PALUM-78947 format. One record per atom (N, C-alpha, C): x, y, z. Coordinates in steps of 0.2 Angstrom, whole numbers, plus 5000, padded with zeros to 4 digits. Example, Ala and Ser with C-alpha at 12.3 -4.5 7.8 and 13.67 -1.06 7.14 Angstrom:
506649725039/506249785039/506649845039/506449895035/506849955036/506450005039/
This chain:
477646605078/478246565075/478446605068/479046605067/479346635061/479046615055/478746665051/478446655044/477746645045/477446655051/476746645051/476346705049/476646765049/476246825048/476146835040/475646875039/475446895032/475946945029/476346925024/476746975020/476446995013/475846975012/475646985005/475547055003/475747074998/475647144996/476247194998/476647165003/477147215006/477847195003/478247245002/478947235000/479447285003/480047255005/480447295009/480647365005/480747354999/480947414995/480447474996/479747454995/479247514995/479247535002/479247495007/479247515014/479747565016/480347545015/480947595016/480947655012/480747655006/480647715002/480147765005/479547735007/479047775009/479147805016/479547775020/479647795027/480347835028/480747825023/481447845024/481447925027/481047965024/481148035026/480948045033/480548005036/480348015043/480747975048/481247945046/481747905050/482247945054/482347935060/482947965063/483547955060/484147995061/484747975058/485047905059/484947885065/485147815067/484747765063/484147775063/483647725059/483847725052/484047785049/484247785042/484847745041/485347745046/485947705045/485747635045/485247615049/485047545049/484647525043/484247575040/483947565034/484447555028/484947595028/485447595023/485747525023/485947495029/486247435030/485747375027/485147385029/484647335026/484647335018/484647395015/484647395008/485247365005/485847385008/486447355005/486647285007/486247255012/486447185014/485847145015/485447155010/484747115011/484847045012/485347015008/485446945009/485646925016/486146965019/486346955026/485746955031/485347005030/484747015034/484346955034/484246925028/483746875027/484046805029/484746805030/485046735032/485346735038/485546785041/485946785047/485546815053/485846805059/485446815065/485446895066/485046915071/485046985072/485647015075/485946965080/486546985083/487146995078/487146955073/487646955068/487547025064/486947035062/486847095058/487047155062/486847165069/487047215073/487747225074/488147165074/488847175075/489147195068/488847175062/489147195056/489047265054/488547295057/488347365055/488547405061/488847385067/489047425072/488447465075/487847435075/487247455078/487047415084/486647435088/486347395093/485747355091/485647295093/485047255090/484347285091/484247325096/483547355097/483447405091/484047435088/483947485083/483547455077/483647385075/483347355070/482547345072/482447325078/481747315080/481347385080/481747435081/481347505081/481247525073/481747505069/481647515062/481047475059/481047415061/480447375059/479747405061/479747435067/479147465069/479047535065/479547565064/479547635060/479247615053/479347555051/479147545044/478447515044/478147515050/477447485050/477347415051/477947375053/477947305054/477847295062/477747235063/477647215070/478247195074/478747175070/479347145073/479947145068/480547135070/481147125066/481047065062/480747015064/480646945060/480246965054/479747005054/479347025048/479747055043/480247105046/480647135041/481147085038/481347045042/481846985039/481446945034/480846925035/480446885030/480346925024/480246995024/480247035018/480847035014/481447035018/482047025014/482146955011/481946905014/481946845011/481546845004/480946875005/480546874999/480846914993/481246964995/481547004990/482146964987/482446934991/483046884988/482746834984/482146804986/481846754981/481646784975/481346844975/481046874969/481646894964/482246914967/482746934963/483046874959/482946814962/483246754959/482846724954/482246744953/481746724948/481946754941/482346714937/482546734931/482046744926/482246764920/481746774914/481446714912/481846654912/481546594910/481046564914/481146574921/480646554926/480046584925/480046654925/479446694924/479146684918/479446664912/479146644906/478746584907/479046534910/478646474911/478046484915/478046524920/477446544924/476946574920/477146614915/476746654911/476346604906/476746554903/476446504899/476046454903/476146444909/475746394913/475046434915/475046494915/474446534916/474146564910/474146534905/473846564898/473146574899/472946644899/472346674900/471946684893/472246664887/471946684881/471646624878/471646564881/471246504878/470546514879/470146494874/469446504873/469146464879/468646494882/468246454887/468546454894/469046494895/469346494901/468946544906/468646594903/468246644907/468646694910/469346694909/469846734912/469946794908/470246854911/470446914908/470946904902/470846924896/471346914891/472046944893/472546914891/473246944893/473347014891/473147034885/473247104883/472947154888/472347134891/471947184895/472347184902/472647124904/473047124910/473647164910/473947164904/474547204903/474447274903/473847294900/473747364900/473547394906/473147354910/472947374917/473547374921/474047334921/474647344925/475047404923/475047424917/475347484914/475047544917/474347544918/473947604920/474147604928/474147554931/474347554939/475047574940/475447564936/476147584936/476147664936/475847684930/475847764929/475447794935/474947764937/474547794943/475047794949/475347744951/475747744957/476347794956/476647794950/477147844949/476947914950/476347934947/476148004948/475948024955/475747974959/475547984966/476147994970/476747954969/477347954973/477848004970/477748034964/478248074961/478348144966/478948154967/479148214970/479348264965/478848314963/478948354958/479448414959/479548424965/480048474967/480748444965/480848384967/481548354965/481648344958/481048334954/481148324947/481248394944/480948444947/481148514944/481848534946/482148514951/482848524953/483348484948/483148424946/483548394941/483448424934/482848454932/482848484926/483248544926/483248584931/483648644932/484448624931/484648574935/485348554934/485548534927/485148494924/485248474917/485348534912/484948584913/484948644909/485648674910/485848674916/486448714918/487048674917/487048614915/487648574914/487948584907/488648584907/489048594901/488948544896/488948474899/488848414895/488348374899/487848344895/487448294898/487548224895/487748174899/487848104896/487148064898/486948024893/486347984894/486547914893/486347864897/486647794896/486047744899/486147684896/485747634899/486047564896/485947514899/486247454897/485647404896/485847344893/485347294892/484647314890/484147304893/483447324890/483347404890/483747434894/483747504895/484047544889/484447514885/484747544879/484347584875/483747554873/483347584868/482947644871/482847644878/482547704881/483047764882/483647744883/484147794883/484247824876/484247784871/484247814864/483647854863/483047834865/482447874863/482547944867/482747944873/482848004877/483348054874/483948014871/484448054868/484248084861/483748044858/483548074851/483148134853/482748134858/482348194859/482848254861/483348244865/483748294867/484148324861/484348274857/484748304851/484448344846/483748344846/483348384842/483448454845/483548464851/483548534854/484248554856/484648514858/485348534861/485948494857/486448524857/487048504854/487548474859/487448484866/487948454871/487648394875/487148364873/486848304876/487048244871/487348194875/487648134871/487448064874/487148024870/487047954872/487747914872/487947884877/488547854878/488547774878/489147744877/489147674878/488947634871/489047674866/488847644859/489447644855/489447604849/489947604844/490647584847/490647534851/491247504854/491547544860/491347604862/491647644867/491247624873/491547604879/491247584885/490947644888/490447634893/490247694897/490747724901/491247684904/491747704908/492247744904/492347724898/492847764894/492547834892/491947834890/491547894888/491547944894/491547924900/491447964906/492147984909/492647954906/493347974909/493448044907/493648094911/493748164910/493148204911/492548174914/491948214915/492148254921/491748314922/491948364927/491248384931/491348424937/490748444940/490248484936/490548504931/490048544926/489648504922/489748434922/489348384918/488848354922/488448314918/487848274922/487848204918/487648154922/487548094919/486848074921/486348054916/485748024918/485747954915/485647904920/485747834918/485047794920/484847754916/484247704917/484547634918/484347604923/484447534925/483947504928/483847444926/483247394929/483647324931/483347294936/483547224938/483447184932/483947134930/484547124933/485047184931/485447214936/485847274934/486447254931/486647294926/487247284922/487847314926/488347274926/488947294930/489247364927/489247364920/489547424917/489147494919/488547484920/488147544922/488347564929/488347514934/488547534941/489247564941/489747534937/490447564937/490447634934/489947644929/489947714926/489747764931/489247744935/488947794940/489447814945/489847764947/490447774951/490947824949/491147814942/491647854939/491347924938/490747934936/490448004936/490448034943/490247994948/490148024955/490848044957/491348004956/492048024958/492348084955/492048094949/492348154945/491948224947/491448214951/491048264954/490448284949/490348244944/489748254940/489048244943/488548274941/487948274944/487648204941/487448154945/487248094943/486548084945/486148064940/485448044941/485347974939/485047934943/484947864942/484147854942/483847824937/483247804936/483147724937/482847694942/482847624942/482147594945/482147534946/481547504948/481547484956/482047504959/482147474966/482647524970/482447534976/482947564981/483547524982/483547454980/484147414981/484647424975/484447464970/484947474964/485647494967/486147454965/486747464968/487147534966/486847564961/487147634959/486847684963/486347674967/486047734970/486547764975/487047734978/487447764982/487947814979/487947814972/488347854969/487947914966/487347914967/486847964963/486748024968/486648084964/486448144968/485648144968/485348114963/484648114963/484448044960/483948014963/483647954961/482947954960/482647904956/481947904955/481847824954/481347804959/481147734958/480447734954/480447694949/479947694944/479547624945/478947624946/478547554946/478647514939/478747454939/478847414933/478447354933/477947344938/477647284938/477347264931/477247194930/477047174924/476847104924/476347074921/476147004920/476646974916/477047014912/477546984907/478146954911/478646924908/479246894911/479746954911/479647014908/480147064909/479747124912/480147174915/479947234918/479647284913/479047314915/478747364911/479147434911/479147464905/479547534905/479047584904/478347574904/477847624903/477947684907/477947674914/478047734919/478747764918/479247724916/479847754915/479847804909/479447784904/479347834898/479047894900/478547894904/478147954907/478647994910/479147964914/479648004918/480048044913/480348004908/480848034903/480548084899/479948074897/479548124893/479348184897/479148174903/479048234907/479648274909/480248244910/480848274911/481048314905/481048284899/481248324893/480848384892/480148374893/479748434893/479948494898/480048474904/480348524909/480948554907/481448514904/482048544902/481948594896/481548574891/481348624886/481048684888/480648684893/480348744896/480848794899/481348764901/481848804905/482448824900/482448804894/483048804890/483148874886/482548904885/482648974882/482548964874/482749024871/482649024864/483148984860/483748964862/484248924858/483948864856/483648824861/483348764859/482748764854/482348814855/481848824850/482048844843/482648884843/482948894837/483248834833/483548794837/483848734835/483348684832/482748674836/482248634834/481948654827/481948724826/481648744820/482148734814/482748744815/483248724810/483348654809/483248614814/483248534812/482648514808/482148544810/481448524806/481548554799/481848614798/481848644791/482348594787/482948584790/483448544786/483148474785/482748444789/482548374788/482048374782/481648424782/481148434776/481648444770/482148484770/482548504765/482848444761/483148404765/483448344762/483048284762/482448284763/481948234761/481948184767/482048194773/482048154778/481348124780/480848174779/480148164780/479748134774/479348094774/478948074769/478548124766/478548134760/478148194757/477648174751/477548104751/477048074746/476348104747/475948084742/475248104742/474848064747/474348084750/473948044754/473448004750/473247944752/472747904748/472047944748/471747944742/471047974742/470447924742/470647864742/470047814742/470247754746/469747714749/469847664753/470247604749/470147604742/470547554738/471247574738/471447644738/472147664738/472447644745/472047654750/472247644757/472447564757/472147524754/472247454755/472847434750/
């Protein structure tokens, strides 16, 4: 009977991402349709899905087996779970978090801080195991060769785009964080060219302006890199390179720990490839910051009393 099988621990995102490279061209078309029409797969019949995608119904059964599932119905159920998880808003997740308070004395349960740190470690471990270092190297090469590099992020991703941009601006003059000071992402990207690149960070729930920005950059021929939490990210279809970063957390919001590892690794690789100019600029920036008193230059405390 439909729904009797065990789907614990499985997710349609991870299955398609893990098996995509091994799929035949026809099965990739089917997988792309599932990614773009998850709600339809979850709610409509196989015949309707086949008609809408212009593929034969057996193609989807073969796709399910290629993903390691027993049947199309299992794949359909995973799409239902994905839709359900997408609909869980921050408030609902916060209520669940409050209901499962693990910090009360006498519960005998793991303190929340330890659960949070364990989750972050798992995310980093998963990220490093699944990272395609060759693709990351290609991205670093392309960013170094770009005439201009635009960096963007909306909602919770704004701060991480700014951090990446701060690192970049220490070494380069042609990297720019966009979407600030009243100028929209789409406005900032108007006039971009194939010599330019856009690196954008976006996590569910996805910001409309970020999706629109990737489309504009793509249509201009710019090199687009999207860092997200799911292969269902709507901007992926406009990207030349994509990275799916684990974000699991016992919190009500997504974790950015693994995303920071990716950003810091990419910046290190870019600096490695950038030659003497970046090193010279870094030296000048540091010298000027000391010169105008940006850095604290007070005396260090000499006793515990002074430290207090």
